[in-house]
Every structure is written in structure tokens, then in C-alpha cells.
MDTraj code that builds the backbone (N, CA, C; nanometers):
import mdtraj as md
import numpy as np

residues = "MET PRO THR ILE SER VAL ALA SER GLN ASN PRO VAL LYS GLN ARG ALA SER LEU ALA ALA PHE GLN ARG VAL PHE PRO GLY GLN PRO PHE LYS LEU ARG GLY VAL ALA VAL GLU SER GLY VAL SER ASP GLN PRO MET SER LYS SER GLU THR MET GLN GLY ALA LEU ASN ARG ALA ALA ASN ALA ARG ALA ALA GLN PRO ASP SER ASP TYR TRP ILE GLY ILE GLU GLY GLY ILE GLU GLN THR PRO LEU GLY MET SER CYS PHE ALA TRP VAL GLN VAL LEU GLY ARG ASP GLY ARG VAL GLY CYS GLY GLN THR ALA VAL PHE PHE LEU PRO SER GLU VAL ALA GLU LEU VAL ARG SER GLY LEU GLU LEU GLY GLU ALA ASP ASP LYS VAL PHE GLY ARG VAL ASN SER LYS GLN GLY ASN GLY ALA ILE GLY LEU LEU THR ASP ASP ALA VAL ASN ARG GLU ALA TYR TYR VAL GLN ALA VAL ILE MET ALA LEU VAL PRO PHE LYS ASN PRO GLN LEU HIS TRP PRO GLN ALA HIS TRP VAL GLU".split()
xyz = np.array([
    [-2.8677, 3.1911, -2.4281],
    [-2.7267, 3.1573, -2.4234],
    [-2.6998, 3.0886, -2.2885],
    [-2.6443, 2.9668, -2.2897],
    [-2.6148, 2.8976, -2.1640],
    [-2.5105, 2.9729, -2.0819],
    [-2.5302, 2.9697, -1.9511],
    [-2.4411, 3.0382, -1.8587],
    [-2.3569, 2.9364, -1.7823],
    [-2.2285, 2.9644, -1.7756],
    [-2.1325, 2.8824, -1.7023],
    [-2.0871, 2.9623, -1.5810],
    [-2.1005, 2.9054, -1.4626],
    [-2.0468, 2.9674, -1.3418],
    [-1.9217, 2.8913, -1.2998],
    [-1.8106, 2.9608, -1.2998],
    [-1.6831, 2.9031, -1.2582],
    [-1.6593, 2.9436, -1.1132],
    [-1.6327, 2.8466, -1.0296],
    [-1.6166, 2.8696, -0.8863],
    [-1.4801, 2.9282, -0.8560],
    [-1.4519, 3.0425, -0.9159],
    [-1.3233, 3.1082, -0.8951],
    [-1.3267, 3.2467, -0.9576],
    [-1.2547, 3.3379, -0.8965],
    [-1.2316, 3.4693, -0.9570],
    [-1.1000, 3.4702, -1.0343],
    [-1.0292, 3.3575, -1.0350],
    [-0.9011, 3.3487, -1.1043],
    [-0.9260, 3.3497, -1.2553],
    [-0.8728, 3.4493, -1.3268],
    [-0.8975, 3.4575, -1.4709],
    [-0.8438, 3.3368, -1.5492],
    [-0.7406, 3.2707, -1.4984],
    [-0.6866, 3.1520, -1.5658],
    [-0.7918, 3.0411, -1.5674],
    [-0.8553, 3.0154, -1.4546],
    [-0.9577, 2.9112, -1.4475],
    [-1.0797, 2.9490, -1.5297],
    [-1.1140, 3.0746, -1.5329],
    [-1.2282, 3.1190, -1.6126],
    [-1.2004, 3.1035, -1.7619],
    [-1.0843, 3.1484, -1.8073],
    [-1.0504, 3.1362, -1.9505],
    [-1.0414, 2.9899, -1.9923],
    [-0.9826, 2.9060, -1.9070],
    [-0.9708, 2.7635, -1.9395],
    [-1.1082, 2.6993, -1.9515],
    [-1.1990, 2.7330, -1.8618],
    [-1.3335, 2.6760, -1.8652],
    [-1.4056, 2.7166, -1.9931],
    [-1.4010, 2.8437, -2.0266],
    [-1.4677, 2.8908, -2.1475],
    [-1.4056, 2.8276, -2.2724],
    [-1.2746, 2.8193, -2.2774],
    [-1.2066, 2.7586, -2.3925],
    [-1.2478, 2.6130, -2.4093],
    [-1.2594, 2.5402, -2.2997],
    [-1.2999, 2.3992, -2.3071],
    [-1.4421, 2.3866, -2.3599],
    [-1.5340, 2.4656, -2.3083],
    [-1.6724, 2.4614, -2.3569],
    [-1.6784, 2.4959, -2.5055],
    [-1.6005, 2.5946, -2.5484],
    [-1.6006, 2.6336, -2.6893],
    [-1.5447, 2.5237, -2.7788],
    [-1.4497, 2.4460, -2.7287],
    [-1.3949, 2.3352, -2.8079],
    [-1.4900, 2.2174, -2.8124],
    [-1.5592, 2.1894, -2.7015],
    [-1.6506, 2.0756, -2.6965],
    [-1.7811, 2.1065, -2.7694],
    [-1.8256, 2.2311, -2.7621],
    [-1.9511, 2.2720, -2.8263],
    [-1.9233, 2.3876, -2.9222],
    [-1.8534, 2.3604, -3.0347],
    [-1.8156, 2.4684, -3.1266],
    [-1.9389, 2.5392, -3.1831],
    [-1.9276, 2.6695, -3.1942],
    [-2.0359, 2.7497, -3.2496],
    [-2.1412, 2.7892, -3.1478],
    [-2.1400, 2.7295, -3.0308],
    [-2.2369, 2.7621, -2.9253],
    [-2.1815, 2.8767, -2.8413],
    [-2.2520, 2.9891, -2.8348],
    [-2.2037, 3.0966, -2.7469],
    [-2.2365, 3.0652, -2.6008],
    [-2.1513, 3.1087, -2.5128],
    [-2.1698, 3.0886, -2.3690],
    [-2.1463, 3.2205, -2.2970],
    [-2.2159, 3.2374, -2.1878],
    [-2.1911, 3.3482, -2.0964],
    [-2.1187, 3.2897, -1.9761],
    [-2.0101, 3.3529, -1.9352],
    [-1.9299, 3.3016, -1.8250],
    [-1.9336, 3.3991, -1.7081],
    [-1.9494, 3.3421, -1.5884],
    [-1.9443, 3.4215, -1.4661],
    [-1.8510, 3.3530, -1.3676],
    [-1.7718, 3.4323, -1.2998],
    [-1.6895, 3.3800, -1.1920],
    [-1.7561, 3.4099, -1.0595],
    [-1.7397, 3.3214, -0.9658],
    [-1.7968, 3.3422, -0.8333],
    [-1.6978, 3.2898, -0.7291],
    [-1.6690, 3.3726, -0.6310],
    [-1.5775, 3.3323, -0.5239],
    [-1.6551, 3.2497, -0.4225],
    [-1.6170, 3.1244, -0.4074],
    [-1.6806, 3.0351, -0.3105],
    [-1.5720, 2.9569, -0.2366],
    [-1.6098, 2.9003, -0.1257],
    [-1.5170, 2.8208, -0.0461],
    [-1.5044, 2.6798, -0.1036],
    [-1.3861, 2.6218, -0.0849],
    [-1.3631, 2.4845, -0.1297],
    [-1.3996, 2.3838, -0.0215],
    [-1.3982, 2.4267, 0.1034],
    [-1.4266, 2.3354, 0.2131],
    [-1.3131, 2.2389, 0.2433],
    [-1.1989, 2.2593, 0.1807],
    [-1.0806, 2.1767, 0.2063],
    [-0.9643, 2.2705, 0.2404],
    [-0.8496, 2.2140, 0.2669],
    [-0.7301, 2.2940, 0.2986],
    [-0.6987, 2.3896, 0.1845],
    [-0.6329, 2.5022, 0.2178],
    [-0.5901, 2.5952, 0.1133],
    [-0.5000, 2.5239, 0.0130],
    [-0.4207, 2.4293, 0.0628],
    [-0.3379, 2.3470, -0.0253],
    [-0.3755, 2.2017, -0.0029],
    [-0.4689, 2.1484, -0.0838],
    [-0.5051, 2.0070, -0.0678],
    [-0.3834, 1.9178, -0.0872],
    [-0.3709, 1.8175, 0.0005],
    [-0.2508, 1.7343, 0.0036],
    [-0.2755, 1.5899, -0.0377],
    [-0.3900, 1.5628, -0.1031],
    [-0.4169, 1.4270, -0.1509],
    [-0.5157, 1.4338, -0.2665],
    [-0.5224, 1.3242, -0.3409],
    [-0.6168, 1.3152, -0.4516],
    [-0.7594, 1.3323, -0.4017],
    [-0.7942, 1.2619, -0.2940],
    [-0.9331, 1.2667, -0.2467],
    [-0.9693, 1.4054, -0.1935],
    [-0.8776, 1.4721, -0.1234],
    [-0.9065, 1.6068, -0.0742],
    [-0.9225, 1.7044, -0.1904],
    [-0.8416, 1.6873, -0.2937],
    [-0.8493, 1.7741, -0.4114],
    [-0.9812, 1.7520, -0.4848],
    [-1.0197, 1.6264, -0.5011],
    [-1.1475, 1.5966, -0.5668],
    [-1.2643, 1.6535, -0.4873],
    [-1.2567, 1.6407, -0.3552],
    [-1.3636, 1.6949, -0.2697],
    [-1.3706, 1.8468, -0.2839],
    [-1.2559, 1.9114, -0.2930],
    [-1.2532, 2.0564, -0.3119],
    [-1.3190, 2.0981, -0.4422],
    [-1.2927, 2.0248, -0.5504],
    [-1.3553, 2.0564, -0.6797],
    [-1.5066, 2.0399, -0.6710],
    [-1.5512, 1.9314, -0.6104],
    [-1.6951, 1.9082, -0.5950],
    [-1.7579, 2.0178, -0.5088],
    [-1.6955, 2.0499, -0.3968],
    [-1.7494, 2.1538, -0.3089],
    [-1.7587, 2.2869, -0.3809],
    [-1.6570, 2.3200, -0.4573],
    [-1.6585, 2.4477, -0.5301],
    [-1.7738, 2.4514, -0.6307],
    [-1.7908, 2.3421, -0.7061],
    [-1.9003, 2.3389, -0.8039],
    [-2.0356, 2.3498, -0.7341],
    [-2.0537, 2.2752, -0.6255],
    [-2.1809, 2.2791, -0.5517],
    [-2.2043, 2.4164, -0.4901],
    [-2.0997, 2.4792, -0.4382],
    [-2.1143, 2.6118, -0.3788],
    [-2.1411, 2.7178, -0.4853],
    [-2.0847, 2.7000, -0.6044],
    [-2.1154, 2.7917, -0.7151],
    [-2.2622, 2.7775, -0.7547],
    [-2.3109, 2.6539, -0.7560],
    [-2.4527, 2.6307, -0.7887],
    [-2.5432, 2.6974, -0.6850],
    [-2.5063, 2.6875, -0.5586],
    [-2.5860, 2.7516, -0.4530],
    [-2.5817, 2.9043, -0.4657],
    [-2.4664, 2.9591, -0.5041],
    [-2.4504, 3.1045, -0.5148],
    [-2.5139, 3.1611, -0.6411],
    [-2.5145, 3.0827, -0.7488],
    [-2.5683, 3.1300, -0.8772],
    [-2.6588, 3.0220, -0.9371],
    [-2.7746, 2.9987, -0.8747],
    [-2.8608, 2.8881, -0.9162],
    [-2.9231, 2.9040, -1.0550],
    [-2.9156, 3.0221, -1.1125],
    [-2.9750, 3.0438, -1.2444],
    [-2.8811, 3.0066, -1.3594],
    [-2.7618, 2.9582, -1.3299],
    [-2.6690, 2.9161, -1.4359],
    [-2.7104, 2.7806, -1.4923],
    [-2.6458, 2.7419, -1.6012],
    [-2.6718, 2.6125, -1.6645],
    [-2.5645, 2.5093, -1.6303],
    [-2.4438, 2.5582, -1.6018],
    [-2.3312, 2.4722, -1.5655],
    [-2.2550, 2.5389, -1.4518],
    [-2.2017, 2.4545, -1.3633],
    [-2.1198, 2.5029, -1.2526],
    [-1.9907, 2.4215, -1.2522],
    [-1.8773, 2.4916, -1.2456],
    [-1.7472, 2.4262, -1.2555],
    [-1.6637, 2.4546, -1.1321],
    [-1.6096, 2.3484, -1.0739],
    [-1.5127, 2.3605, -0.9670],
    [-1.3796, 2.3045, -1.0146],
    [-1.2756, 2.3811, -0.9999],
    [-1.1399, 2.3383, -1.0347],
    [-1.0551, 2.3511, -0.9087],
    [-0.9932, 2.2419, -0.8700],
    [-0.9118, 2.2425, -0.7479],
    [-0.7761, 2.1807, -0.7776],
    [-0.6709, 2.2558, -0.7491],
    [-0.5362, 2.2044, -0.7650],
    [-0.4893, 2.1393, -0.6361],
    [-0.4129, 2.0334, -0.6493],
    [-0.3649, 1.9638, -0.5312],
    [-0.2299, 1.8997, -0.5551],
    [-0.1770, 1.8461, -0.4467],
    [-0.0502, 1.7750, -0.4514],
    [-0.0643, 1.6485, -0.3680],
    [0.0254, 1.5549, -0.3920],
    [0.0265, 1.4322, -0.3121],
    [0.1679, 1.3763, -0.3119],
    [0.2131, 1.3408, -0.1949],
    [0.3447, 1.2785, -0.1837],
    [0.3343, 1.1349, -0.2331],
    [0.4223, 1.0959, -0.3222],
    [0.4255, 0.9602, -0.3755],
    [0.5675, 0.9065, -0.3607],
    [0.5884, 0.7772, -0.3849],
    [0.7260, 0.7246, -0.3807],
    [0.8187, 0.7916, -0.4829],
    [0.7618, 0.8513, -0.5875],
    [0.8426, 0.9179, -0.6895],
    [0.8718, 1.0638, -0.6578],
    [0.8046, 1.1172, -0.5577],
    [0.8201, 1.2574, -0.5226],
    [0.6839, 1.3211, -0.5059],
    [0.6818, 1.4533, -0.4941],
    [0.5558, 1.5250, -0.4756],
    [0.4912, 1.5490, -0.6112],
    [0.3755, 1.4873, -0.6314],
    [0.3037, 1.5028, -0.7577],
    [0.2089, 1.6215, -0.7492],
    [0.1807, 1.6781, -0.8637],
    [0.0958, 1.7958, -0.8754],
    [-0.0105, 1.7676, -0.9810],
    [-0.1341, 1.8101, -0.9551],
    [-0.2470, 1.7815, -1.0446],
    [-0.3630, 1.8720, -1.0065],
    [-0.4678, 1.8678, -1.0849],
    [-0.5930, 1.9365, -1.0500],
    [-0.7090, 1.8464, -1.0897],
    [-0.8187, 1.8603, -1.0176],
    [-0.9428, 1.7905, -1.0489],
    [-1.0490, 1.8925, -1.0847],
    [-1.1364, 1.8521, -1.1758],
    [-1.2451, 1.9377, -1.2231],
    [-1.3766, 1.8644, -1.2037],
    [-1.4746, 1.9356, -1.1542],
    [-1.6099, 1.8823, -1.1400],
    [-1.7036, 1.9782, -1.2134],
    [-1.7862, 1.9245, -1.3025],
    [-1.8870, 2.0045, -1.3723],
    [-2.0241, 1.9499, -1.3356],
    [-2.1101, 2.0386, -1.2913],
    [-2.2483, 2.0040, -1.2623],
    [-2.3357, 2.0720, -1.3667],
    [-2.4361, 2.0010, -1.4161],
    [-2.5264, 2.0576, -1.5148],
    [-2.6660, 2.0757, -1.4597],
    [-2.7362, 2.1721, -1.5148],
    [-2.8734, 2.1991, -1.4733],
    [-2.9604, 2.0744, -1.4852],
    [-2.9285, 1.9859, -1.5813],
    [-3.0082, 1.8644, -1.6043],
    [-2.9733, 1.7522, -1.5055],
    [-2.8848, 1.7778, -1.4108],
    [-2.8457, 1.6771, -1.3122],
    [-2.7234, 1.5967, -1.3521],
    [-2.6766, 1.6184, -1.4735],
    [-2.5581, 1.5469, -1.5209],
    [-2.4352, 1.5955, -1.4443],
    [-2.3402, 1.5051, -1.4253],
    [-2.2171, 1.5343, -1.3521],
    [-2.0990, 1.4847, -1.4348],
    [-1.9942, 1.5650, -1.4416],
    [-1.8723, 1.5227, -1.5094],
    [-1.7517, 1.5515, -1.4224],
    [-1.6522, 1.4664, -1.4345],
    [-1.5308, 1.4811, -1.3551],
    [-1.4102, 1.4567, -1.4457],
    [-1.3076, 1.5368, -1.4307],
    [-1.1861, 1.5193, -1.5097],
    [-1.0647, 1.5570, -1.4280],
    [-0.9501, 1.5103, -1.4725],
    [-0.8244, 1.5385, -1.4041],
    [-0.7215, 1.5868, -1.5047],
    [-0.6348, 1.6738, -1.4590],
    [-0.5222, 1.7165, -1.5402],
    [-0.4197, 1.6037, -1.5470],
    [-0.3212, 1.6241, -1.6291],
    [-0.2037, 1.5383, -1.6260],
    [-0.1328, 1.5598, -1.4928],
    [-0.0479, 1.4659, -1.4574],
    [0.0272, 1.4727, -1.3318],
    [0.1733, 1.5016, -1.3653],
    [0.2335, 1.5912, -1.2879],
    [0.3768, 1.6147, -1.3003],
    [0.4352, 1.6227, -1.1602],
    [0.5650, 1.6214, -1.1518],
    [0.6318, 1.6195, -1.0217],
    [0.7042, 1.7508, -0.9969],
    [0.7045, 1.7903, -0.8712],
    [0.7652, 1.9170, -0.8326],
    [0.9123, 1.8984, -0.7970],
    [0.9940, 1.9988, -0.8265],
    [1.1337, 1.9910, -0.7855],
    [1.1436, 1.9981, -0.6327],
    [1.2502, 1.9446, -0.5799],
    [1.2699, 1.9391, -0.4343],
    [1.2583, 2.0757, -0.3683],
    [1.3099, 2.1802, -0.4342],
    [1.3064, 2.3149, -0.3763],
    [1.1629, 2.3598, -0.3497],
    [1.0739, 2.3312, -0.4430],
    [0.9326, 2.3687, -0.4278],
    [0.8640, 2.2751, -0.3288],
    [0.8884, 2.1458, -0.3427],
    [0.8240, 2.0469, -0.2560],
    [0.8559, 2.0733, -0.1085],
    [0.9786, 2.1088, -0.0784],
    [1.0161, 2.1352, 0.0613],
    [0.9391, 2.2542, 0.1179],
    [0.9212, 2.3579, 0.0378],
    [0.8460, 2.4748, 0.0845],
    [0.6987, 2.4393, 0.1065],
    [0.6435, 2.3558, 0.0190],
    [0.5047, 2.3122, 0.0362],
    [0.4929, 2.2292, 0.1640],
    [0.5860, 2.1388, 0.1860],
    [0.5840, 2.0582, 0.3096],
    [0.5929, 2.1450, 0.4342],
    [0.6602, 2.2600, 0.4213],
    [0.6745, 2.3499, 0.5372],
    [0.5500, 2.4346, 0.5598],
    [0.4494, 2.4246, 0.4704],
    [0.3236, 2.4949, 0.4932],
    [0.2848, 2.5983, 0.3899],
    [0.3698, 2.6248, 0.2929],
    [0.3326, 2.7213, 0.1888],
    [0.2391, 2.6552, 0.0868],
    [0.1492, 2.7355, 0.0297],
    [0.0711, 2.6882, -0.0842],
    [0.1656, 2.6785, -0.2033],
    [0.1290, 2.5949, -0.3003],
    [0.2148, 2.5741, -0.4171],
    [0.2472, 2.7053, -0.4876],
    [0.1472, 2.7906, -0.5094],
    [0.1719, 2.9178, -0.5781],
    [0.2727, 3.0048, -0.5055],
    [0.2635, 3.0085, -0.3727],
    [0.3591, 3.0859, -0.2931],
    [0.4992, 3.0258, -0.3032],
    [0.5061, 2.8934, -0.2996],
    [0.6353, 2.8262, -0.3111],
    [0.6978, 2.8531, -0.4480],
    [0.6158, 2.8447, -0.5527],
    [0.6658, 2.8744, -0.6874],
    [0.7196, 3.0164, -0.6950],
    [0.6425, 3.1117, -0.6427],
    [0.6861, 3.2512, -0.6471],
    [0.8199, 3.2694, -0.5771],
    [0.8353, 3.2029, -0.4641],
    [0.9596, 3.2158, -0.3861],
    [1.0780, 3.1542, -0.4621],
    [1.0608, 3.0339, -0.5158],
    [1.1703, 2.9649, -0.5850],
    [1.2055, 3.0334, -0.7162],
    [1.1033, 3.0787, -0.7895],
    [1.1270, 3.1340, -0.9233],
    [1.1315, 3.2863, -0.9261],
    [1.1199, 3.3521, -0.8092],
    [1.1273, 3.4977, -0.8044],
    [1.0127, 3.5641, -0.8774],
    [0.8935, 3.5098, -0.8639],
    [0.7750, 3.5624, -0.9328],
    [0.6774, 3.6217, -0.8319],
    [0.5718, 3.6825, -0.8815],
    [0.4629, 3.7343, -0.7995],
    [0.3317, 3.6851, -0.8594],
    [0.2505, 3.6189, -0.7784],
    [0.1171, 3.5721, -0.8173],
    [0.1179, 3.4845, -0.9429],
    [0.2101, 3.3913, -0.9490],
    [0.2189, 3.3039, -1.0670],
    [0.0958, 3.2160, -1.0839],
    [0.0192, 3.1937, -0.9760],
    [-0.0987, 3.1084, -0.9903],
    [-0.2088, 3.1754, -1.0715],
    [-0.2010, 3.3057, -1.0898],
    [-0.2944, 3.3719, -1.1804],
    [-0.2261, 3.4004, -1.3138],
    [-0.1141, 3.3357, -1.3340],
    [-0.0402, 3.3463, -1.4593],
    [-0.0151, 3.2075, -1.5142],
    [0.1112, 3.1773, -1.5379],
    [0.1433, 3.0495, -1.6020],
    [0.1520, 2.9324, -1.5052],
    [0.1523, 2.9570, -1.3738],
    [0.1506, 2.8505, -1.2747],
    [0.2777, 2.7680, -1.2734],
    [0.2781, 2.6676, -1.1855],
    [0.3961, 2.5814, -1.1714],
    [0.4323, 2.5154, -1.3031],
    [0.3327, 2.4643, -1.3740],
    [0.3619, 2.3935, -1.4990],
    [0.4232, 2.4868, -1.6028],
    [0.3773, 2.6107, -1.6093],
    [0.4352, 2.7079, -1.7017],
    [0.5767, 2.7449, -1.6634],
    [0.5995, 2.7624, -1.5337],
    [0.7339, 2.7944, -1.4862],
    [0.8313, 2.6809, -1.5155],
    [0.7849, 2.5569, -1.4941],
    [0.8741, 2.4413, -1.5104],
    [0.8963, 2.4017, -1.6560],
    [0.8046, 2.4389, -1.7446],
    [0.8184, 2.4012, -1.8860],
    [0.8532, 2.5205, -1.9746],
    [0.8816, 2.6348, -1.9126],
    [0.9071, 2.7574, -1.9882],
    [0.7905, 2.7844, -2.0833],
    [0.6688, 2.7633, -2.0309],
    [0.5419, 2.7868, -2.1002],
    [0.5158, 2.6964, -2.2206],
    [0.5872, 2.5844, -2.2301],
    [0.5479, 2.4851, -2.3311],
    [0.4039, 2.4415, -2.3010],
    [0.3699, 2.4352, -2.1714],
    [0.2329, 2.4176, -2.1231],
    [0.2153, 2.5185, -2.0107],
    [0.1178, 2.6078, -2.0246],
    [0.0921, 2.7005, -1.9153],
    [-0.0294, 2.6532, -1.8352],
    [-0.0592, 2.7212, -1.7280],
    [-0.1657, 2.6770, -1.6378],
    [-0.3017, 2.6730, -1.7081],
    [-0.3301, 2.7696, -1.7930],
    [-0.4578, 2.7703, -1.8646],
    [-0.4710, 2.6486, -1.9552],
    [-0.3704, 2.6221, -2.0364],
    [-0.3747, 2.5054, -2.1261],
    [-0.3834, 2.3763, -2.0458],
    [-0.3171, 2.3739, -1.9331],
    [-0.3173, 2.2572, -1.8443],
    [-0.4587, 2.2252, -1.7966],
    [-0.5358, 2.3290, -1.7635],
    [-0.6730, 2.3089, -1.7163],
    [-0.7714, 2.2771, -1.8287],
    [-0.7478, 2.3283, -1.9484],
    [-0.8447, 2.3100, -2.0568],
    [-0.8762, 2.1627, -2.0801],
    [-0.7740, 2.0790, -2.0913],
    [-0.8001, 1.9378, -2.1179],
    [-0.8778, 1.8715, -2.0060],
    [-0.8523, 1.9069, -1.8815],
    [-0.9257, 1.8474, -1.7697],
    [-1.0728, 1.8880, -1.7729],
    [-1.1004, 2.0140, -1.8090],
    [-1.2402, 2.0566, -1.8212],
    [-1.3060, 1.9820, -1.9368],
    [-1.2346, 1.9634, -2.0462],
    [-1.2890, 1.8853, -2.1584],
    [-1.3228, 1.7435, -2.1122],
    [-1.2340, 1.6813, -2.0352],
    [-1.2617, 1.5456, -1.9848],
    [-1.3895, 1.5443, -1.9003],
    [-1.4079, 1.6484, -1.8206],
    [-1.5282, 1.6562, -1.7365],
    [-1.6543, 1.6815, -1.8185],
    [-1.6385, 1.7300, -1.9406],
    [-1.7544, 1.7568, -2.0273],
    [-1.7961, 1.6366, -2.1115],
    [-1.7220, 1.5270, -2.1046],
    [-1.7546, 1.4086, -2.1856],
    [-1.9003, 1.3650, -2.1677],
    [-1.9537, 1.3533, -2.0448],
    [-2.0939, 1.3128, -2.0314],
    [-2.1927, 1.4132, -2.0926],
    [-2.1553, 1.5406, -2.0973],
    [-2.2416, 1.6434, -2.1543],
    [-2.2386, 1.6390, -2.3071],
    [-2.1258, 1.5979, -2.3622],
    [-2.1112, 1.5851, -2.5077],
    [-2.1828, 1.4605, -2.5589],
    [-2.2010, 1.3621, -2.4716],
    [-2.2612, 1.2341, -2.5086],
    [-2.3827, 1.2033, -2.4208],
    [-2.4857, 1.2883, -2.4261],
    [-2.5988, 1.2711, -2.3346],
    [-2.6825, 1.1461, -2.3636],
    [-2.6656, 1.0863, -2.4816],
    [-2.7413, 0.9660, -2.5162],
    [-2.6897, 0.8427, -2.4421],
    [-2.5702, 0.8519, -2.3852],
    [-2.5128, 0.7411, -2.3095],
    [-2.5455, 0.7569, -2.1617],
    [-2.5375, 0.6488, -2.0886],
    [-2.5679, 0.6507, -1.9463],
    [-2.4394, 0.6662, -1.8660],
    [-2.4356, 0.7669, -1.7824],
    [-2.3168, 0.8015, -1.7059],
    [-2.3459, 0.7934, -1.5578],
    [-2.2512, 0.7465, -1.4798],
    [-2.2718, 0.7469, -1.3341],
    [-2.2867, 0.8909, -1.2860],
    [-2.3731, 0.9114, -1.1932],
    [-2.3950, 1.0452, -1.1369],
    [-2.3193, 1.0620, -1.0068],
    [-2.2095, 0.9924, -0.9961],
    [-2.1331, 0.9912, -0.8703],
    [-2.0658, 1.1264, -0.8479],
    [-2.0713, 1.1679, -0.7260],
    [-1.9919, 1.2800, -0.6787],
    [-1.8800, 1.2157, -0.5988],
    [-1.7614, 1.2147, -0.6513],
    [-1.6521, 1.1378, -0.5956],
    [-1.6145, 1.1874, -0.4576],
    [-1.6188, 1.0994, -0.3635],
    [-1.5662, 1.1234, -0.2294],
    [-1.5108, 0.9904, -0.1819],
    [-1.3836, 0.9868, -0.1427],
    [-1.3238, 0.8633, -0.0938],
    [-1.3403, 0.8524, 0.0546],
])
top = md.Topology()
chain = top.add_chain()
for i, resn in enumerate(residues, 1):
    res = top.add_residue(resn, chain, resSeq=i)
    for name in ("N", "CA", "C"):
        top.add_atom(name, md.element.get_by_symbol(name[0]), res)
traj = md.Trajectory(xyz[None], top)
């Protein structure tokens, strides 16, 4: 049974990763392990490139911590100030035992001013969400997207599609894929 190491102890990221693998490879059983590793970037990445680097670092650090796995996944959430406001997104990096690499991104949404101001003042997004919405540990629950959409999309569902996007090269191994580890 192939083993997936998710570079997080967050159950939301673990469930999303397993759900994505089950959708891309139906009928294939997987063993999932979470591992706490460092991202090597800010606690709250503030740009696309920093967020992508965090996802790559997490996947590589998971591989170093659990080298006997078949897949290693790094999921990193980030924000970036744009002319339209503060955007929110996550990047996913999947490394495979065969050397294959996949990268995917969530959809992008914008944060309300109340949350964005708290993030600019130094709070992580999850802390800012908890403060604005009167919640506790929402990042291990429905997250900002769940809070803002009244769970029309929760954090787990939000991550599933990005992990699926990162699995495209693994689903199509007969095609030639760049082995780039994105760093700007």
C-alpha cells in the first residue's frame, strides 16, 4: 500500500490530501502519515513565491523525515497584497519516490478589510480570522474560506482541488513533465 506523508499535523490538510489521492486513484488504498516539519518561510507567507517555497520546503522536509514513504506533500497557505486587496491562496507541492514532482494552487479569494488589517499588523491569517469571527483555531476547522462562505467551501474542500492539480503528472506518467521545483 503506497504511503503518503503530509508535512503537517493539521487534520484538515491530511484529510484533503487523502481525499485527493482517492479521487485521482480510485480503488487504490493509501496509508497516510502526518509529520511536523518546518516550512523555512515566515509563519504567514506574504507573497506567491514565499508561499510556493514554503510548500516545497515542507514536502522536502517531510521526505527527509520519512524517507520510506512513496509521496510527500507540502501545503502552504499564503497571502499577497494586490491592487484589488489582500488575496488569499495556498500552494501544494507533491514529490514522488520516482522523482516526479507536481505543483498545484488553490483558487484565490480576497480577505475583508477587517481581517487584512490584522494580518498587516502581524497576526497570522488564522489568528486574524478567529479574532474577527469570534472563533478558536479555525485553521484546523473550516478556515477563512469556510467562515467567509458559510461553509459553501470549507478549508478541506479548498485544498482538495489543489492537491488534485499537483497530482496531474502522477496521473499521466506517460507524458513528460518539467521537474522544476518552483523558486522565484
